[in-house]
Structure formats: structure tokens, C-alpha cells
N, C-alpha and C positions, 0 to 999 in steps of 0.2 A: 652489020647494024652499027649505026653511029650513036654515040652517047650525046645526050643533050644536057648541057650544064646550065643549071639555073641557080642564080645566087640567092642567098637568103634575103637580101634586100628586095629582089624582084618578087619573091614569094610574099614577103610582107606587104609590098606595094599592091600586089594583086588581091591579097586578103583584105586590105583596108578599102580598096575600091569596091570589092564585093560587099563588104559591110555597109559602105555608103549607099550602094544601090539597094540593099535590103532595107535600110532606113528610109530611103526615098519611097520605096514600094509600100512600106508600112504606113507612112504619112499619107500617101495617095489613097490607099485603101481606107484609112481612118476618115479622111475628109470626104471620100465618096460615100461611106456609110452614114456619116453625119448629115450630108446633104439629102441622102435618100430618106433617112429618118425624119428630117424636117419636112420634106415633101409629103411623106405619109401622114405626119401629124396634121399638116395643113388640110389634106384631103379628109381626114377623119373629123376635124373641126367643122369643115364644110358640111359633111354628111350629118353630123350631130345637129347643126343649125337647121338643116333641111328637115330632119326628123322632128325637131321642136316645132317648126312651122306647120308641118303636117299634122302633128298631134293637136296643136292649137286649132287648126281648121276642123279636125274631127270633133273636138270638144264643142266648138261653135255650132256645127251642124247638129250634133246630138242635143245641145241645149235648145236649139230652134225647134226640133221635133218634139222635145219633151214638153215645152211650154204649151202648145195647143192641146195636148192630151190632158194636161192638168186643168186647163181652163174649160175644156169641154165636159169634164166630169160634173154630173149633177150632185149637188149637195143633198145628202139624205136628211130629211127632217126627222129627228129622233122622237118627236112627239106623236108621229103617226105610226100605225102598225106596219110592219114590213110586208105582211101578206094581206091581200084584199080578202074580205070575208063575204 
């Protein structure tokens, strides 16, 4: 078996290179998460806007259906008896 001699400077150089790669990986992951979060926020904003529009339409339809019912109700003349005799 042969011995492999590695100098302290080579180990230090490899360690620094590994640390730089880890920093690069961390930055890449961080920017990726930031982009993903921004995309999700944009999707959520779009969905909230659609929900508001839908709710506005529902309120509009409900108001349209409520108005004829209110208009069709007969007013009770309180001077008359409620029951016919």
C-alpha cells in the first residue's frame, strides 16, 4: 500500500473551495425560494382578485333577485281588519 501525501495548503485549498461551493449553493437556493415565494404571492393575489369579482357578481345577482320580491309585496293597510268577517 502506498502512502498519499497531502500538504496542508492543498487541504486548506480544498476546504476553501468546498466552502465557496456551499455559499454558492446557499445563494442559489435562497434566490430560488425567493422567486418561488414571489410567484406564489402573485398567484394568490390573482385568486383573491377573482374571488372579489365573483363575490361582487353574487351580491349583484342577489340584489337583483331581492328587489322584485320587495316590490311585489302588498302593503298592508293597517286601518282594515286583518281577517274578513
